[in-house]
N, C-alpha and C positions, 0 to 999 in steps of 0.2 A: 256291213253285215246284211245278209238277205235272210230274214226269218222265214221259217216255214213251219207248218203244223201248228198254227195259232190255236190257242184255247179260247173259245168264244166267250167264256164268262170271266176271263182274266182282265181286270181293270187296267193293268199296265200295258196292254196292247196299244192303247191310244198314245203312248209315249213314242211309238215307233212308226205307226201308220195312221193316216186320217180315217177315222171310222164314222160313217154316216149315222149308224144306229148301233149303240152298244148292246142293246137287247137282242137284235136280230143279227148282230155281227156282220154288217155289210160295209165293205171298204168303199170309200168315196172314189169313184172312178175318175173324176176330173183331176182330183189331187194326185192320184196314182199316175195318171198320164203325164201331168206336169212334172212330177218327180222323175219319171223315166226320161223325159226330154232333157231335164237338167243333168241327169247322169250321162246321157249320150253326149251332150255338149262338152262336159268335163272330159270325157274319154277321148273325144276328137281333138280337144284343145291342148292337152298336155302330152308329154313324152310317154311312150308305152312302158318304159322301165319304171315309171313312177305310179303305175296303176297295179293294184293288187285286188284279186277277187276272193271273197270268203263266203262260205255257206255253212250255217250252223243250225242245228235243230233247236226249235223254240222250246222254252221251258217256262212253266207258269211262274210269274214274278220277274221274268227277264233273265239276264245273265247271272250265273252263279259260279264262282271259282271252285266251289266244292263239287260241282258236277264234272265228271271226267272229260266229256266232250267239250264242254265250255272252257275248262282249264286248258286243254290242248289248244283251243282256238285263241284264247287270250295270249298264251305264250307265243304262238305262231304270229299273231297280229303284232305283238310288241317287238318281236325279232325283225319282222318285215319293216316296220317303221324305223327302228334303230338303224338297220343296215342301209335303208334308203337315205336317211339323213346323213349318215357317215359317208356314203359314197358321194353325195352331192357336195359335202364340205371338202372332201378330198379332191374332187374335180376343180372346185373353185380355188383351193389353195395351190394346186398345180399350175393354174393359169396365172394367178396373181403373184406367186412367189418366184423370184429370180432363179435361174438355173445356175446355182453356185459352182457346179463342176466345170462350167465353161469359162469361168474367170481364172486368170493367172493366179497361181498359189500365193504370190507375194502380196496381192491386193485383196484376195478373197476374204481373209479374216477382218481387215479393217472395214471393208464395205458391209460385211455382215453385222459388225458392231454398230455402225451408223444406222442401218436399216432397222434393226431391232430396237435400238435406243429411241429413234425418232417415232417409231410406231407406238412404243409403250407410253411416251410422254404425250403423244396425240390422244391416245386413249384416256390418259389421266385428265386431260383438258376437257374432253367430252363428258367424263364423269362429273367433273366440277359443275359444269353448266346444267347437266341433266339432274343433278341432285337438288339444285336450287330452283330449277324451273326457268324456262325461257322468259316468260313474262316477268317473273320476279327479278331476274338478273337485270332486265332492262330498267325496272323501277329503281333498283338499288344503285346501279353503277353509272347512270346516264350522265350525271354531272362530271364525274372524274373521267369518263370515257370521252366526253366532249373536250375536256382540257387536253387530253392526249392527242385528240384529233387536231386541235388548234396548234399544238406544238409541232406535230408532224407536218402540217400544211405550211406553217411558218418556216420550218427548216427547208422545205421543198422549194418554197417561193423565193427565198433569199439566195439560194444556190451557194451558201457559204457553209463552212464546217461548223458543227454544232456539238453539243454534249448529250450524253445519254439522258433518258427520262427515268426518274426514280419514283416508284410508287411506295408510299409509306403508310403503314397501318398496324394496328395491334393484331396479335394472333387470332385467327377466326373472323377477321373483319371483312373478308371478301376480296383480298388482294388477288388471290389465285383466280377467282372467277372473273375479275376485271381483266386480268391479263389474258385469260382464255378468250374473252371477247375481243380484246384489242389486237390479237395477232393470229391465232391459228384456228380457233373453233369455227363452226359452220357460219356463224354470223359475220365473221371477218371477210368472207367472200363477197358479202354485200358492202362492207365498210371500206376495206383497204383500197380496192380499185376506185371507189368513189373518192376517197381521200387523196390518193397519190396519182391517180390518172394513168397508171401503167401496170404492167405485170408485176406482181409482188411475190417475192420469194420469202417464205416464212419459216422460221425455226423456233421451236420452243423447248425449254428444258426446265423441269421442276427440280431445282437443286436439292440434293440430299435424298432423293427418292430412289436412287440406284447407285451401284458402285461407281459407274462412269460419271456421275455428277456430284460425287461427294468430296472429291479432292481436286484442287485447281488443275494440276497437270492432266488428269484424265478428262475433265470437263473441256479444257481448252483444246486438247488433241481431238476430241470427238467433234467439237464445233468446227475445227479446221478441216477435218475430213469431210464433214457434212457440206460445208461451203464449197469445197473443191469438187465434190461429186455433183452438186446442184448446178454449178457454173461450168463444169468441164475443165477445171484447172488441173495441172499436172500433180500427181502424187508420186514422189520418188522415194528411194530408200532412206534419204536423209530426213524425210518427214516422219519416220517411225519412232523418233526419239520421244522420251517422256521428260526431257530436261525442260524446266519451265522457261528459262531464258530463250532457248531456241524456239519453243512453241509460241512465245509472245511475239517474237520477230516474224514467225510464219503467219500468225493471225493478223498482224499489222500489214504485211505484204499482201495478204488476200483481200483485205479491205481496200487497199489501193487498186488492186485488179478489178474489184467490183465497181469502183468509182468510174471506170471506163465503160461499164456496161450500161445498157438502157434500162435494166430491171432495178427495182427497189428491193433492198434486203432489210427485213424486219427480224430482229433477234429478241426473243423474250426469255428472261431468266427469272424464274419465280423463286423467292426465298434465297436471295443471294447470300444472306448472312449465314445460311446453313453450310456453306463451303468450309471444309476442314483444312487445316495446315499444320505444319510442325510447330511446336510451342515456341521455338526460337525464330520463326519466320512468319509472323503475323502479316507482314506486308504482302505476302504472296496471294492473299485473298482478293485484293483489289489492284495489285501492282500491274497486272496484265491488261486491265480494263482500259480501253482507249478513251481519252477525254475529249478529243477532237475528231468527230466523225465526218466522213464525206457526206454531201447533200443527199445521196440516195441510199444511205445506210442509217438505220434507226435501231437503237438498242434500248429496250425497256426492261427495267429491273424492279423487283419488289424487295423491300427490306422491312423487317419488323421494327417498330418504333422503340422497342425495348433495347435494341442493339445500338447504344449511344456512341460507342467508339467508332463503329463502321459509319454511322450517320455523320458524325463530326468530320471524319476523313472525307466523305463524299462531298460535304458542304465546302471543304477547303479546296477541293479539286474542281467542283462545278460552280462557276461564278454566279449564275443567275438562279434566283429562288423559284422562278417560274417552272423550272424543270423538275421540281419536287411536287408530286401529286399526293395529297393527303386523303386517306380514306377514314372518315370519322365514324364513330359508333352510330347505330341506327336510333333515331328517335322513335317514340311510340307510334307516331303517325306513319313514318316510313315502314315500320315493322308491320303495321296493320295492312298497308298497301301491298307489301311483299307477300304477306300471308294470303290475302285475297287472290293475288295472281297465282300463287302456288296451288291453292285449292282449285282455281279455275283450270290450271294446267291438268289437274287430276280429276276434273269434272265432278267436283264435290261442292255442295252449297251448305252453309250454316244458316240457322234460323236467325231472325232479328234479335231474339232474346239471347241466343248464344253469342252473337257478335257483340252485343251490349256488354255481356260479362267479360269477354276477352278484352275489349277496349278499356273497361274499368280496371282490370288487373294490370294492363300494360301502361296505363296513364302515367306520364312523367318518367317512365323508365327508359334507359338506353340499353340496347341488346345488340347481338351480333347475328349475321345471317345464319350461322349454324343453329342458333337458338330458334330462329323463325322456321327453319327447315324441319327441325324435330317437333316443334309445336304444331306445324301444319300436318305432319304425319300422324300425330296424336289426334288432331281434330278430325281427320278422315275416319276415325273410329267412332265418332260421336253420332248416334242415331238422332233423327230430328226431334224425337220426343224427349230427349235427355235434358234435364234441367241442370245446368252447370253449377258447381261449387268452386270455392277457391282452390280446393285440392285438385280439381280437374285441370287447372291452368297454372302449373308451377312457374316460378319466376326465375329459376336458375337452371343452368345447363346440367349441373349435377343431378338435380331432381328429375329432369327429363330423361337423362341417360339411365338413371336407376329404374324408372318406370318401364323402359323398353327392355332392360336386362332382366328384370323380374318376370316380364311377360314371356321372353324366350326361355328362361329357366323353368317356368311352369310348364311350358310345352315340350321342351327337349331335355330337361334334367339339369340340375345345378352343376353336377360334376362335369358333364359334357361341355357346357358353356364356359365353366371356369377354366377348363383345359384349353379350349380354343382361345379365350381371351388372354390367358397366360402366355401361350406360344406366340401370339401376334404381338403382344406387348414387349416380349423379350427379343424380337428381331428388329434389325435396323431397316431392312428393305421389304418386310413382309415375307410371306411364304407362298409357294405355288400350291395349287389345290392338291396335287398328288402328294406333296410333302405333308400337308395337313392331314390328309387321309392316312398316310403311313404312320404319322406320329400318334394318331388317335385309334389306329386299327386294333390295338390291344385293349381299348376301353370298352366298357359295356354301355351300350346306347339305350337310354330309357325311352326316348321317343314320346310323341303325344299320347295322352291318356285315351285309351280305347274302352269299348263297352264291356269286353269280356276279360277275364283274368288271363286267358291264353294269349290274347293280343297284347296284354300289358307286360309280357315277359321281356327281360332284357336280352338284347342280341348284340352281336359284334358290330362295331361301327364300320360302315361301308361308304362308298362314293354316293350312293343314293341318300343316305342319311345326311352327309355333308351338304348335298344340294338342297335338301329340305331346310337345314339350318341356315344356309347361305341366303336362300330366298326370303326367309323370315327376317334375317338381319338387314336385308336390303330394302325392306318395305319402308 
């Protein structure tokens, strides 16, 4: 914005330009020249289509949406930014997305399934690690990660067939984050080439998070198609079957073909116990899983320790106990270390008195990473002058979740949050943002409390309102 017609006695002028003297209203010439040089550098450095010029009349107090000219400027400015960002995204998507129309119709749909499925699970893995913090995840999972590293290195060195690696832990113990590190997330690009010494092909699936990973035939078919595409193996009409027996044979044949390759293949299956099967065919959950793998193929699975039947079956099939990696609940010392790392990731520091109270509350307790994540988020709200009480440091997940829910209910209305939570709870695989907005479009949106009665009026729920709520829920 290029203001013109400054009012000399307006104190808000200094927010937009450097003023040498407020009384005489003289603009600092050196600062103005440096600012113009910066603008010139930006204009010459970026694409012309990303540059927009605006000129708006100055009004005492700055911009005001009640002023006709300013309202027109804000609308024009917002449309320009929105259009520019949309065009940039469209250009990037057109470059990175395959041209599906050039593919033969018989293989177009299977390839689309694999690409979309792999992208969604990769995104899930990134969210797992981002939620806990890079430093925190290193502190929490280092021991188990080293055990997996030793197993993979031992399998590679002996050049003999081996069994899958099974990660066991309670729900919320950090199995998913560990697997994200061990196979596919950004940190793995440092680890796997170091561990295995060659190009590593990585596949990850969070079982039960999508229709393609909820049932054994769909999961196995998607894995087979993914391996075939990555290694350039043939995909013929006979491979389109959903019959579990044929898919199991295809999967075994593909692993034999991979054995002849120079690449290592790492497959990670998170929450294997979430696979569904027909009531009279429980064996289909694990019947397809190979127990003897080629030296350059590594399968890492996670299983909840509450699933005793599946664990007992795995123990009868996998002869060595070393292949079972156990994730134990966090001790108070580990929880404090993870919390420190999480706060460091978010550039937040607690006072020594605040740390002392947190340590006193957690002393002798065992917790899970999710608890540490939520407590860290709560701690980022504490100002340095705050004296903590026991109520400020809840000891259970339920208490922490209730604190955050009450906070968003106060900001956006009980009814809005209740409906969002209800819809998400009732779905197996979540909802797309467009679906949430459509479901809530007939709801009255209360929104954050404003200063005037006019601004506090209830309005129809829209995409903008959902983005506000989503941002708050993601903090």
